[in-house]
C-alpha positions as CSV (number, residue, x, y, z in Angstrom):
1,M,0.0,-0.1,-0.3
2,R,1.7,3.5,-1.0
3,K,2.1,5.9,1.8
4,F,0.4,9.4,1.7
5,S,1.6,10.5,5.2
6,V,4.6,13.2,4.1
7,F,3.1,13.8,0.9
8,A,-0.2,15.4,2.0
9,I,1.8,17.5,4.3
10,A,3.6,18.7,1.1
11,L,0.7,19.4,-1.4
12,T,-0.1,22.6,0.5
13,A,3.1,23.7,-1.1
14,G,2.3,22.0,-4.0
15,V,-1.1,24.1,-4.6
16,A,1.0,27.5,-3.6
17,F,3.3,26.1,-6.8
18,G,0.4,25.5,-8.8
19,A,-1.3,29.0,-8.7
20,Q,2.4,30.3,-9.3
21,A,2.8,28.3,-12.3
22,R,-0.6,29.3,-13.6
23,A,0.5,32.9,-13.3
24,Q,3.1,32.8,-15.7
25,N,2.9,30.9,-19.2
26,E,5.5,27.9,-18.8
27,V,6.1,25.1,-16.5
28,H,9.3,24.5,-14.9
29,I,10.3,20.5,-15.3
30,A,13.9,18.7,-15.1
31,V,15.6,15.6,-16.3
32,V,18.0,14.3,-13.5
33,G,20.8,11.7,-14.5
34,P,24.7,11.1,-14.4
35,M,25.3,14.1,-17.0
36,T,29.1,13.5,-15.7
37,G,31.1,10.9,-14.4
38,Q,31.8,7.1,-15.6
39,Y,28.0,6.6,-16.2
40,A,27.9,9.9,-18.4
41,S,26.3,7.6,-21.3
42,F,23.1,7.2,-19.6
43,G,23.0,10.7,-18.8
44,A,23.5,11.4,-22.5
45,Q,20.3,9.1,-23.5
46,F,18.0,10.8,-20.9
47,K,18.8,14.0,-22.4
48,A,18.2,13.0,-25.6
49,G,14.9,11.5,-24.9
50,A,14.0,14.7,-23.0
51,D,15.2,17.3,-25.3
52,K,12.8,15.7,-28.3
53,A,10.0,15.1,-25.8
54,L,10.6,19.0,-24.8
55,A,10.6,20.1,-28.6
56,D,7.9,18.2,-29.7
57,I,5.3,19.0,-26.7
58,N,6.3,22.8,-27.0
59,G,6.3,22.2,-30.7
60,A,2.3,21.1,-30.2
61,G,1.2,23.8,-27.8
62,G,3.0,22.5,-24.6
63,V,0.7,21.5,-21.6
64,L,-2.7,22.9,-20.7
65,G,-1.6,25.6,-22.8
66,K,2.0,25.9,-21.1
67,K,5.3,25.3,-22.6
68,L,7.7,23.6,-20.8
69,K,10.7,24.9,-19.3
70,M,13.5,22.3,-18.4
71,T,16.3,21.7,-16.5
72,I,19.2,19.0,-16.6
73,G,20.1,18.1,-13.3
74,D,23.5,16.0,-13.0
75,D,23.8,13.9,-9.8
76,A,26.5,11.4,-11.5
77,C,25.2,8.6,-9.8
78,D,26.3,9.5,-6.2
79,P,23.7,9.5,-3.5
80,K,25.0,12.7,-2.1
81,Q,24.9,14.6,-5.5
82,A,21.3,13.6,-6.0
83,V,19.9,14.9,-2.8
84,A,21.8,18.2,-3.6
85,V,20.1,18.0,-6.9
86,A,16.7,17.3,-5.6
87,N,16.9,20.0,-3.1
88,K,18.1,22.4,-5.3
89,L,15.0,21.6,-7.8
90,A,12.4,21.6,-4.9
91,G,14.0,25.4,-4.4
92,E,13.1,26.0,-8.1
93,K,9.8,24.9,-7.7
94,V,9.9,22.2,-10.5
95,A,6.3,20.4,-11.2
96,F,7.7,17.0,-12.2
97,V,11.2,15.1,-12.5
98,A,11.8,12.5,-15.1
99,G,15.2,10.8,-12.9
100,H,17.0,9.6,-11.6
101,F,19.2,6.7,-13.5
102,C,21.0,4.9,-10.5
103,S,18.6,3.4,-7.9
104,G,21.3,4.8,-5.7
105,S,20.2,8.1,-6.4
106,S,16.8,7.6,-7.1
107,I,15.8,6.0,-3.5
108,P,17.1,9.1,-1.7
109,A,15.8,11.8,-3.6
110,S,12.3,10.8,-3.7
111,K,12.3,11.0,0.1
112,V,13.1,15.2,-0.9
113,Y,10.1,15.0,-4.1
114,E,8.2,13.5,-1.6
115,E,8.3,15.9,1.3
116,E,8.2,19.1,-1.7
117,G,5.0,17.5,-3.5
118,I,7.1,17.0,-6.5
119,I,6.1,13.8,-9.1
120,Q,8.8,12.0,-9.7
121,I,9.2,9.0,-12.9
122,S,12.0,7.4,-13.1
123,P,12.9,6.3,-16.7
124,A,15.4,3.9,-15.7
125,S,15.8,3.1,-11.4
126,T,15.1,-0.7,-11.6
127,N,15.7,-1.6,-7.9
128,P,12.4,-2.7,-5.9
129,K,12.9,-0.5,-3.2
130,F,12.6,2.6,-4.8
131,T,8.7,2.2,-5.2
132,D,8.6,-0.3,-2.5
133,E,9.2,2.2,-0.3
134,G,8.5,5.4,-2.2
135,G,5.8,7.8,-1.7
136,P,2.5,8.2,-3.6
137,N,4.4,10.9,-6.2
138,V,6.9,8.1,-7.2
139,F,6.5,6.0,-10.6
140,R,8.5,4.4,-12.7
141,V,8.3,3.3,-16.6
142,C,10.8,0.6,-16.6
143,G,10.8,-2.6,-15.2
144,R,11.9,-4.2,-11.8
145,D,14.9,-6.1,-10.7
146,D,12.9,-9.0,-9.1
147,Q,11.8,-9.1,-12.7
148,Q,14.8,-8.7,-14.3
149,G,16.9,-11.3,-11.9
150,S,13.9,-14.2,-12.3
151,V,14.7,-13.9,-15.7
152,A,18.3,-14.0,-15.4
153,G,18.1,-16.8,-12.9
154,A,16.0,-19.0,-14.6
155,Y,17.9,-18.7,-17.9
156,L,21.3,-19.4,-15.8
157,A,19.6,-22.5,-14.3
158,K,18.0,-23.6,-17.7
159,N,21.1,-22.9,-20.1
160,Y,24.2,-23.4,-17.6
161,G,23.0,-26.2,-15.1
162,S,26.0,-28.4,-15.5
163,K,28.7,-25.3,-15.6
164,N,30.5,-23.7,-12.9
165,V,28.6,-20.1,-12.7
166,A,29.7,-17.4,-10.3
167,I,27.7,-13.9,-9.5
168,I,29.5,-10.8,-8.4
169,H,28.1,-7.6,-7.9
170,D,29.5,-3.8,-7.2
171,K,27.9,-2.8,-3.8
172,T,25.9,-0.3,-5.6
173,A,21.8,-0.5,-5.0
174,Y,21.2,-1.7,-8.3
175,G,23.9,-4.3,-8.7
176,K,23.4,-6.2,-5.6
177,G,20.0,-5.8,-5.7
178,L,20.1,-7.3,-9.4
179,A,23.0,-9.8,-8.5
180,D,20.9,-11.4,-5.7
181,E,17.7,-11.1,-7.4
182,T,19.4,-13.4,-10.1
183,K,21.1,-15.7,-7.3
184,K,17.5,-16.3,-5.5
185,A,16.2,-17.1,-8.4
186,M,18.7,-19.7,-10.1
187,N,18.8,-20.9,-6.7
188,A,15.1,-21.5,-6.6
189,A,15.6,-23.2,-9.7
190,G,18.1,-25.6,-8.7
191,K,21.4,-24.1,-9.6
192,K,23.5,-23.2,-7.0
193,E,26.5,-20.5,-7.6
194,A,30.2,-21.4,-7.5
195,L,31.2,-18.0,-6.0
196,Y,29.8,-15.0,-4.8
197,E,31.8,-11.8,-4.4
198,A,31.7,-8.2,-4.5
199,I,33.5,-5.7,-6.4
200,T,34.7,-2.5,-6.4
201,A,32.9,-0.1,-8.8
202,G,35.3,2.6,-10.3
203,E,38.4,0.5,-10.0
204,K,40.5,0.1,-13.4
205,D,42.4,-3.1,-12.6
206,Y,40.6,-6.3,-11.7
207,T,43.4,-8.6,-12.3
208,A,43.0,-10.4,-8.7
209,L,39.2,-11.2,-9.6
210,V,39.9,-12.9,-12.9
211,T,42.8,-14.6,-11.2
212,K,40.1,-16.0,-9.0
213,L,37.7,-16.8,-11.8
214,K,40.6,-18.6,-13.5
215,K,41.3,-20.6,-10.6
216,E,38.0,-21.7,-9.8
217,K,37.4,-22.7,-13.2
218,I,34.4,-20.3,-13.7
219,D,32.6,-21.1,-16.7
220,V,29.6,-18.1,-16.6
221,L,30.2,-14.7,-14.8
222,Y,26.8,-12.9,-13.8
223,L,27.1,-9.1,-13.2
224,G,25.1,-7.0,-11.2
225,G,26.7,-3.8,-12.1
226,Y,27.8,-1.1,-14.6
227,H,28.7,-1.3,-18.1
228,T,32.2,0.2,-17.4
229,E,33.0,-2.6,-14.8
230,A,31.8,-5.1,-16.9
231,G,33.6,-3.8,-20.0
232,L,37.0,-4.1,-18.2
233,I,36.1,-7.4,-16.6
234,V,35.7,-8.9,-19.8
235,R,38.8,-7.2,-21.4
236,Q,40.9,-8.4,-18.5
237,M,39.5,-12.0,-18.9
238,R,39.9,-12.4,-22.6
239,D,43.6,-10.9,-22.1
240,Q,44.4,-14.3,-20.1
241,G,43.0,-16.7,-22.4
242,M,39.6,-16.9,-20.4
243,K,36.6,-18.2,-22.7
244,T,34.2,-17.7,-19.8
245,Q,30.4,-16.2,-20.8
246,L,29.8,-13.1,-19.2
247,I,26.4,-12.4,-18.7
248,S,24.5,-8.9,-17.3
249,G,21.7,-6.7,-17.1
250,D,20.5,-3.2,-18.7
251,A,23.1,-1.2,-17.4
252,L,25.0,-2.6,-20.4
253,V,22.4,-0.8,-23.0
254,T,25.2,1.5,-24.1
255,Q,27.2,1.6,-27.1
256,E,29.9,2.5,-24.7
257,Y,29.9,-0.8,-23.9
258,W,31.5,-2.0,-27.2
259,S,33.9,1.2,-27.3
260,I,35.5,-0.4,-24.0
261,T,35.7,-3.9,-24.7
262,G,35.6,-3.9,-28.8
263,K,35.9,-7.4,-29.8
264,A,36.2,-8.8,-26.1
265,G,32.5,-8.1,-25.7
266,E,31.3,-10.3,-28.4
267,G,28.9,-13.3,-27.3
268,T,28.1,-10.8,-23.7
269,L,24.1,-11.3,-22.7
270,M,22.3,-9.1,-21.2
271,T,18.8,-8.7,-20.1
272,F,16.5,-5.7,-21.1
273,S,13.1,-4.8,-21.6
274,P,12.1,-5.6,-25.4
275,D,13.8,-3.2,-27.7
276,P,11.7,0.3,-27.7
277,R,12.8,0.9,-31.1
278,K,11.1,-1.9,-32.3
279,N,7.9,-1.0,-31.4
280,P,6.1,-0.1,-34.1
281,A,4.1,2.7,-31.7
282,A,7.5,4.2,-31.4
283,A,8.6,4.1,-35.2
284,E,7.7,7.3,-36.6
285,L,9.7,9.0,-33.1
286,V,12.8,6.3,-34.2
287,K,13.0,7.8,-37.5
288,Q,12.9,11.3,-36.4
289,F,15.7,10.9,-33.9
290,K,17.8,8.9,-36.4
291,A,17.1,11.8,-39.2
292,A,18.4,14.0,-36.2
293,G,21.9,11.7,-35.7
294,V,20.6,10.0,-32.4
295,N,20.6,6.5,-31.9
296,P,17.7,6.0,-29.4
297,E,19.4,3.2,-27.4
298,G,18.8,2.3,-23.9
299,Y,16.7,5.0,-21.9
300,V,16.1,7.2,-24.8
301,L,12.6,6.2,-25.7
302,Y,12.3,5.8,-21.6
303,T,12.9,9.3,-20.9
304,Y,10.3,10.4,-23.6
305,A,7.9,8.1,-22.3
306,A,8.4,9.2,-18.8
307,I,7.6,12.6,-19.9
308,Q,4.4,11.9,-22.4
309,T,3.4,10.2,-19.3
310,W,3.3,13.0,-17.0
311,K,1.8,15.4,-19.9
312,Q,-0.9,12.9,-20.6
313,A,-2.0,12.7,-16.8
314,V,-1.8,16.6,-16.2
315,E,-3.9,16.9,-19.3
316,K,-6.4,14.1,-17.7
317,A,-6.4,16.0,-14.8
318,G,-6.8,19.5,-16.1
319,S,-4.2,20.6,-13.6
320,F,-1.1,20.8,-12.5
321,D,-2.0,20.4,-8.7
322,P,0.4,17.4,-7.8
323,G,-2.6,15.7,-6.1
324,K,-4.9,15.9,-8.9
325,V,-1.8,14.4,-11.4
326,I,-1.5,11.5,-9.1
327,K,-4.8,10.5,-9.4
328,A,-4.7,10.5,-12.9
329,L,-1.2,8.6,-12.4
330,N,-3.2,5.9,-11.1
331,S,-6.1,5.9,-13.4
332,L,-4.9,6.3,-16.6
333,E,-3.5,3.8,-19.5
334,F,-0.8,6.0,-21.2
335,S,-0.3,5.5,-24.7
336,T,3.5,6.4,-25.3
337,A,7.1,5.7,-27.1
338,I,7.5,2.7,-25.3
339,G,4.1,1.5,-25.7
340,K,0.6,1.5,-23.5
341,F,0.6,0.9,-20.1
342,R,-1.2,1.2,-16.9
343,F,0.5,1.7,-13.2
344,N,-0.3,-0.8,-10.5
345,K,-0.3,0.5,-6.6
346,K,3.0,0.7,-5.9
347,G,3.6,2.9,-9.1
348,D,5.3,0.2,-11.6
349,P,4.1,-0.2,-15.3
350,N,2.6,-3.1,-16.5
351,L,5.2,-3.5,-19.3
352,P,6.4,-6.5,-21.1
353,P,9.1,-8.7,-19.3
354,Y,12.4,-8.7,-20.1
355,A,14.4,-10.6,-22.5
356,F,18.0,-11.4,-23.7
357,Y,20.2,-9.6,-25.7
358,E,23.7,-10.8,-27.4
359,W,26.2,-8.2,-28.3
360,K,27.7,-9.1,-31.8
361,N,29.6,-6.8,-34.0
362,G,29.3,-3.7,-32.2
363,T,25.6,-3.8,-31.5
364,Y,23.0,-6.0,-29.2
365,N,20.1,-7.5,-30.5
366,Q,17.1,-9.3,-28.6
367,I,17.7,-12.9,-28.9
368,N,14.7,-14.6,-27.3
């Protein structure tokens, strides 16, 4: 059941904001993600999706006759910086935040948005705690790691039942959460891991880990973590002559992964939602992105969809008042770039389940 206590207190401030916003000819929103740092490629995806959504919406007359004004927030996937950005946006009286990317940033930032009466829709934060523990203002348009881990764990048990499987994570909310959900599902399917360990995100040398994997004769390495560490690990495994299969999650859906690995990344498997670029509902939009020189990979279309979702809810509510918009978010079926969906009581969408992808010849494609 979703919490309303703190958010109800913030509605007075939200209503005051609404009056101020209506007195002007624009509405202030924000998109927040890692615009700098080692995960900046995902911040670039967020910005590309948000820029296009803003241009399309404003070009069609805005929202309830108001043009959208957007702030780009940079949290660098750092929880403390995420809270600072959230407080800054609250001071600017934003009506809506599309963000954050890393679950470790979205979760603490969501507490600020709840207190300040700001609606948050994340395009990419997959840790279950984000919506399980979030207030009524918290939503996401992506899947959850218990869903993703369930698919990955079942796949590992079915396809590598006789192999030595190692599971490692990077200690982040996303990485550890995904690794643990995958381990739980794999164990439930009757497969026990040969090794379970943690690494430190941001390191450049994983020689000690790779040496241990080689000693333990690991056939399959499942990583709960991001593309930078995954790329370095697979490259260092190949340098030591290891043919170990690397499998990971949706944080590898960036072309930067291949930039790190080169041919060493060939055959890497990962889970991600059904590729939105191939969704008929997004065909024209994808064409427009490509014509502008933008590959709408990863979370580009998810960010576009998050802003679409908020816009449709505002129009249904006939108001920017957060309480009324939340009511619309909980009742509507949304028609977006990633397809049609509704939110459940937690704020999660009823989108199709995760699928497996393979990196091959410098790109990734769905294999099931």
